[in-house]
Phi, psi and omega in degrees: 000145175079353178275147176264003181279135178284144184258355178173184182225166184288156178279168180279161181272154168268171177287129182298128179077001179246153181238049185260342180177182181232160172284165182277163179281152180285142171264182182288336178242002183208144174288153173295158182268148181286152170291129174238284173242347179229167175301141181291142177285149175291151174291156183285151175276196182237131181278144179217145181248018188300329179273358181109338173222156186290123174225135176264133181231168171068044174278155178276151177285149176284153184279165185261169171232127193301303184235326178202161186113209180242137178268167180283148177282151173284152180291152178301148181098019169107003179296136182280148175288145172288174181231171179244140178056241186268001182285160180268137177297155178284134177287151173294152180295135181300152181056031173234351181066028183270160180276155174272157180285150182285168180248155177281202187305320183223019178270188176242142176287148178289153172287150173290148177289141176301150178275183179216147177243123179244123179256131178233128181219161180271121179275136185257000000 
């Protein structure tokens, strides 16, 4: 609350009136991609060097494909890939706060990656 920083972006759209797949989840720096003929890719996360090296976190999860074909890739920063048919979507990478991949017609979606808290203070 009270912050002016954006916390994420919208997910991608599925095909209107069809039940063939889903769009990808939004990442912290980019919206998820729409389903076209494959599951939509997840949006990319955001890089930060607060720990001393650049690490990208908060990628969106990839969209699913209902029965056959290709599912969407996870966004950079740990987003999990989507799945096809009865397969389970890939979970988001731990300590990134990323989304899990979507599931096909009878599969399970992947779990979101756990978050991380990084405290930075000035040593005197």
